N, C-alpha and C positions, 0 to 999 in steps of 0.2 A: 503494500500500499504507500508506504513512504517512499520507497525507490520510484515508483509509477508517478507519483505527484512530482518528483524532482525530474524525472527523464522526461515525461510527457510534454512539458512546456519547451523545452530544449529542442526536442525532436521537431515540435511545430515551429520553432523559430528556425530551425535549419532548413525545413521544408520550405518556408515562405521565402527565406532568403535565396535558397536556389530557384524560386520561381522568379524573383524580381531580378536576379542576376541574368536569368536566360532571357527575361524580357528586354532589360536594358541593355544586354549585350548586342541584341540585333539593331537596336536605335544608338548603340555606340554612347549609352548615358553612365557610363562608369562611376563619375563622380556622385551622379544621384544613386546610383546602387549602393555605394558605401554610405551614404547617409540612411537611405531606408533600411538597410541591413543593420546599422548599427542601433536604430531607433526599435527595430523589432526584437533583437537580442536584447536589448536594455529591458523593455518591458517584460520579455519571456523570464529573465535571470532574475529580476528583483523579488518578484513573489517567492522564487525558489530560495533566494538568500535568506529572506525573511524567514520563511518556514524553517530553514535549518537553524538559524538563530533562536527563533521562540521555541521550537519543539522540545527541547529538554525540559524547560519550565513548565509548558503545558502539561507533559507526561508527568513530571513530579508532581503537580497539583491533582492530577487525576489518580494516580497511585496512592497519594496521601488521603484523598477523600474515600478511595475505595478501601484502605487499611482502616480508619475510623468506622466506616460501616461495617465491615466484618467484626470489629472488636464489639462494636453496639449490639451486632445480631448474635454475639456468642460463637463466631465461629472458632472450629478447633485449631489447636496450636501448630499444627503440621501444616494448615492452609494459611494461617496468617504470618508464618515465620520467613517464607519467602519474599513476601512484599515488604513486611517490616524490614528486613535487611536491605532491601531496594531503597526504600525511602530514607533509610538510616544514614544512606552514604551522603547525603544531603543535609539531612536534619535529625541527628542523632537525638537531640535533647525533646524534640517533639515525639518522637516515636517512644522513648524511654517513659516520658511522662504519661502517654496513653497507655502502655503496657501496665504501668503500676495502677493508673486510674481504673483498669478493668481487671486487675487481679492476676495479671499474666507474670507472675513473678519469676517463674522459670526463665523466661526469654529475657525478662530485665535483668535478672541475675547473669545470664550469660553476656549481655552488653557490658557488666561491670567487669565481668573476668576478661572480656576483651579489650578493654581500655576504657570504657565509658567513664568520665568523672562525675560521680554521684554528689561529691562535695558541693557542686554547683546547684543542688535541688532544694534549697533551703525554701525557695518560694513554693516549690512543690509539697514539700513537708507540712508547710503552713496550710495549704490547701487539703491534704490529706487528711490531716487531724480534725478539720472541720467537716469535710465529706463524709468521714467515718462517724462523726456523730450524727449528721442526718441520716446516714444509713442504718442507724442505730448499732454499729459494730463496736460494741462496748470495750473490745480488745484492740480497737485501733489498728487492725490487721496492718493496712498500707502504710501509716505512720511507722509502725514498728519495723516493718520490712525496711522503710528507707533508712532509720536509725541503725538498725543492726548491720546495714550493708554500708555504713560510713557517711550518711548524710550529715551535714555540719547543723547541729542543734543551734547554733549561735551564727550562722549565717545571716547576712542581711537580705531581707525581703523588701516589700514596696512600704509596708508600715513597720519596720522595724524587724527585729528576729522572729522566729517563730512564736516564742512565749508572749510577744505582744499581741500577736494575732490572737492566740486563746484566751488572753485575759480580754480583749475586745469583745469576744464571742461570749464570755462569761462561762467557758467550759472548765470547771474544776478538776476533772478527771484527766483532761489533756495537759493542763498546767502542771498537775504532778508527774505524769509522764515525761514531760520535757525536762523537769527538775531531776527526776530519777536518772535521765540519761545525759546529765551534764550541761543543761542548760545555764548559763551565767545568770545568777539571780539580781545582781546588781548592775547589769547593762543597761545602757542607755540608747533610747531611740533618736531620731533626727531631731525631736523637740525637746531633747535633753531630759526625758522622763526615764526613770527606772520602772521596773515591772511593778514594784511597790507603789509609786506615785500614781502610775497610769490605773491600777486596780483601785486606789483610793478615789481618785477622780471620777471613775465610772461607778463607784457605789458598790464595787463587787466584794461585799464583807467577808464573804467565806474564803475568796481568792486571797485577799489581804492576810487573813488568818493563816492561810497556808504558807504564803511567803514568809511571814514571821517565822513561822515554826521551822521553815528551812533555813532561816539566818538571814534574811534580808533585813537592813537596818533602816532606821527611820530617816537618816540623812547620809546619802551616799556621795556627797559632793567632795 
């Protein structure tokens, strides 16, 4: 299909050029022949070059959409894996995130073993703690998977580190999960707040009590 798209306009251009050459040869219009031949070749080659340039991006987007669709539909690993590997060549992060989101831990772990840097997944960790709460997954399966495989519990995300996200959501158990796995209890966000001051501002009294129990101080300046 692709080869046909490329070759067809070129063959057409050559054919039309040959016709013009034959016609102009009779009338000795060689200069005019060259002009028309150049114009025809230009119009034939341009869309082909454009197609060659744009095809990789278009194909990637199609593969990516298909991968996400297969994950959402619960396709088996053996069908997902070849497409996931293909998409990961251009966007390993988006593939890893989706694999974790859909509990495809074996494939996600294989990506880590093959060199994927999970330490960059702090934003994903924040999302998974919250998503697991919505899914009523009291064991925080996906968040635990990320932590056990090296996700940085103190890595910066949009609204600070993961612990700030869990405080904003008012999720006591997820705050404890992060603290038990090395979250910095006195770290500051972009506004200069500590987890304790953030919890106080939001009126999260149970979280305030938990933070104090784990050693947060009233003034960490």
